[in-house]
C-alpha positions in Angstrom: -28.3 -10.2 -12.9 -30.1 -8.4 -15.8 -28.5 -7.8 -19.1 -29.0 -4.0 -18.7 -27.3 -4.0 -15.4 -24.4 -6.1 -16.8 -24.0 -3.7 -19.7 -23.9 -0.7 -17.4 -21.3 -2.4 -15.3 -19.1 -2.9 -18.3 -19.5 0.7 -19.4 -18.5 1.9 -15.9 -15.4 -0.3 -16.1 -14.7 1.1 -19.5 -14.7 4.7 -18.2 -12.7 3.7 -15.1 -10.0 1.9 -17.1 -9.9 4.8 -19.6 -9.2 7.3 -16.9 -6.7 5.0 -15.2 -4.9 4.7 -18.5 -4.7 8.5 -18.7 -3.3 8.6 -15.1 -0.7 6.0 -15.8 0.4 7.7 -19.1 0.8 11.1 -17.4 -2.0 12.7 -19.4 -3.7 13.5 -16.0 -1.2 14.7 -13.4 -1.6 15.3 -9.7 -3.4 18.6 -9.3 -5.1 18.5 -12.7 -8.8 19.2 -12.7 -10.9 16.5 -14.3 -13.1 17.3 -17.3 -16.7 17.6 -16.2 -19.3 14.9 -16.5 -20.7 16.1 -19.8 -17.3 16.1 -21.3 -16.4 12.6 -20.1 -19.9 11.3 -21.1 -19.3 12.6 -24.7 -15.8 11.2 -24.9 -16.7 7.7 -23.8 -20.2 7.8 -25.3 -21.9 6.9 -22.1 -24.5 8.5 -19.8 -23.6 10.9 -17.0 -24.7 8.4 -14.4 -22.1 5.9 -15.8 -19.4 8.6 -15.6 -20.4 9.4 -12.0 -20.1 5.8 -10.9 -16.6 5.4 -12.6 -15.4 8.6 -11.0 -16.7 7.6 -7.6 -14.7 4.3 -7.9 -11.5 6.3 -8.5 -12.3 8.7 -5.7 -12.7 5.7 -3.3 -9.3 4.3 -4.6 -7.6 7.6 -3.8 -6.8 8.7 -7.3 -9.4 11.5 -7.5 -10.9 14.0 -5.0 -14.1 15.9 -5.2 -13.8 19.5 -4.0 -17.1 21.2 -3.2 -17.9 24.0 -5.6 -14.7 23.5 -7.5 -14.7 20.1 -9.3 -12.9 16.8 -9.2 -9.1 16.8 -9.1 -6.3 14.2 -9.5 -4.6 13.5 -6.2 -2.8 10.3 -7.0 -1.7 8.2 -9.9 -1.5 4.4 -10.1 1.6 3.2 -8.3 4.3 1.0 -9.7 3.8 -2.7 -9.8 5.3 -4.4 -6.8 6.6 -7.9 -7.1 6.2 -9.8 -3.9 9.8 -11.0 -4.1 11.1 -7.5 -4.7 12.6 -5.2 -2.0 11.5 -1.6 -2.5 10.6 0.9 0.3 6.9 1.7 0.4 7.8 5.2 1.4 9.6 5.6 -1.9 6.9 3.8 -3.9 4.2 6.2 -2.5 6.4 9.2 -3.5 6.9 7.7 -7.0 3.1 7.4 -7.3 2.9 11.2 -7.0 1.6 11.3 -3.4 3.1 12.6 -0.2 4.3 9.7 2.0 3.8 9.7 5.8 4.7 7.4 8.6 3.0 7.1 12.0 5.0 5.0 14.6 2.3 3.5 16.8 4.6 1.6 19.1 8.2 0.3 19.4 9.2 -2.5 21.8 12.3 -4.5 22.7 11.1 -8.0 23.8 11.8 -11.7 23.4 10.9 -13.2 20.0 7.7 -15.3 19.8 8.0 -18.9 18.6 6.9 -17.9 15.1 9.3 -15.0 14.9 12.2 -17.1 16.1 11.5 -19.6 13.3 11.1 -17.0 10.6 14.2 -15.1 11.7 16.3 -18.1 12.5 16.8 -17.2 16.1 17.0 -19.0 19.4 13.6 -19.1 21.1 13.2 -15.9 23.2 16.1 -14.1 21.5 15.8 -10.3 21.8 14.0 -8.4 18.9 12.8 -4.9 18.2 9.2 -4.8 17.2 7.7 -1.8 15.3 4.0 -1.1 14.8 3.5 1.5 12.1 1.0 3.0 9.7 2.1 4.4 6.3 0.0 7.1 4.7 -0.3 8.5 1.2 -1.6 12.1 1.1 -2.5 11.7 4.8 -4.7 8.7 4.0 -3.9 5.5 5.9 -2.7 2.8 3.4 -0.6 0.2 5.2 -0.6 -1.0 8.8 2.4 -3.2 9.6 4.2 -5.0 12.4 7.9 -5.3 11.7 10.2 -7.4 13.8 14.0 -7.1 13.6 16.7 -9.1 15.6 18.1 -6.8 18.2 21.7 -7.5 17.2 21.2 -5.7 13.9 19.7 -2.5 15.4 21.1 -2.4 18.9 22.8 1.0 18.1 19.6 2.6 16.7 17.6 4.6 19.3 13.8 4.3 19.3 13.5 7.8 17.9 15.6 6.7 14.9 12.7 4.6 13.6 10.6 7.4 12.3 11.5 6.8 8.7 11.8 4.0 6.1 13.1 0.8 7.8 14.9 -0.1 4.6 16.7 3.2 4.7 17.7 2.7 8.3 19.1 -0.8 7.6 21.0 0.4 4.6 22.6 3.3 6.6 23.8 0.9 9.3 25.3 -1.4 6.6 22.7 -4.1 6.7 20.7 -3.4 3.5 17.9 -5.7 2.5 18.8 -7.7 -0.6 15.9 -10.1 -1.1 12.5 -11.1 0.3 10.0 -13.9 0.4 6.4 -13.0 0.8 2.9 -14.5 0.9 -0.2 -12.6 -0.1 -3.5 -13.4 1.7 -6.8 -11.7 1.1 -8.5 -10.8 4.4 -11.4 -8.8 5.7 -11.0 -5.8 8.1 -12.1 -6.5 11.6 -12.9 -3.7 14.0 -9.3 -3.0 15.0 -8.0 -3.0 11.4 -10.9 -0.9 10.3 -10.2 1.7 12.9 -6.4 1.7 12.2 -6.8 2.0 8.4 -10.0 4.1 8.5 -12.1 1.7 6.4 -15.4 0.0 7.1 -15.6 -3.2 9.0 -15.7 -6.0 6.5 -13.7 -4.1 3.8 -11.3 -6.2 1.7 -7.6 -5.9 2.6 -4.4 -7.4 1.2 -2.3 -9.0 3.9 1.4 -9.6 3.2 3.5 -11.9 5.4 7.1 -11.3 4.4 10.7 -12.2 5.4 13.5 -9.8 4.2 17.0 -11.0 3.9 20.3 -9.1 4.4 23.1 -9.4 1.8 24.7 -12.0 4.1 21.7 -14.2 3.5 20.5 -13.8 7.1 16.8 -13.1 7.7 16.7 -9.5 9.0 13.0 -8.4 9.1 9.8 -10.4 9.7 6.8 -8.3 8.6 3.0 -8.7 8.7 1.3 -6.0 6.7 -2.3 -5.1 5.9 -2.8 -3.0 2.7 -5.8 -0.9 1.6 -6.2 -1.8 -2.1 -5.6 0.9 -4.7 -2.1 2.2 -4.3 0.1 -0.8 -5.3 -0.5 -3.5 -7.9 0.9 -6.6 -6.3 2.3 -9.1 -8.7 3.4 -12.7 -8.3 6.0 -14.2 -10.6 5.4 -17.9 -11.3 8.1 -20.3 -12.3 7.6 -23.7 -13.9 
C-alpha cells in the first residue's frame, strides 16, 4: 500500500472518529443537519473527498442519512457499550441510541428441544420448548436476526401473539426475569439467507452471539443465537486474570 493511500486512510478515520465523538457527546443529535463538505473540510483541515469518504462510512453504519436535495442528517447515535455478560434488552438499547426500535416475528413454534438446546437449557432430551425467530430493527433497518429458545414450562401461559415485544420484558412480567448471561462472540460472514434477512450483501461481516440467559433461580431460561449487523452496539468482553 502506498504512503499516500495510507495517509488518506488515516485522515478519513480522523474525520470519522471526530464526527462519532460529536454524536456520542450529544453535539450532533438525531434530526440535526450535518455541516456541508466545505465546512467539515475546513474544520478537519482535509480535502472534500476525504470528508466524503468519512461521511459515507457513517451513512453505511446507520448514523447519517443523505437526503436528496436537502443534505445529510443525523439518524442515529452510537449505542451504549454492551458487555457480553450483561442482560439488557436490545429493544431498550436501540431506543437509548436515539432510534426507533422495531420487532418482526418471523416464526414461533412449540417443538421438542434439539440435543444442543437440551444441553444448554439443562433439559431432558426432547423436552418441550418454544422457539422464536425474530428480526429487530432500528429506524426500520434490520439490525439483528435471532433464534431464541425458551423451555415451555416457563412460557406455557403466554399465547403466541404475546411474543410481539421484548422477550426480557415478557419474562419479567411473568415473574421469570433474566438475571445473568453467558455469551460467546463469533465473527461470521453473511450467507445468502442471512444477507436476505438482514438486507446486507452476501459476504458482509456479521457478529454472531451465542448466549444462554439465566433466571434469578439460576436456571437457564433462554438459549439464543443472534446475528448482528455491526454499527449499533459496541460489544465488550470483560477479561479476568
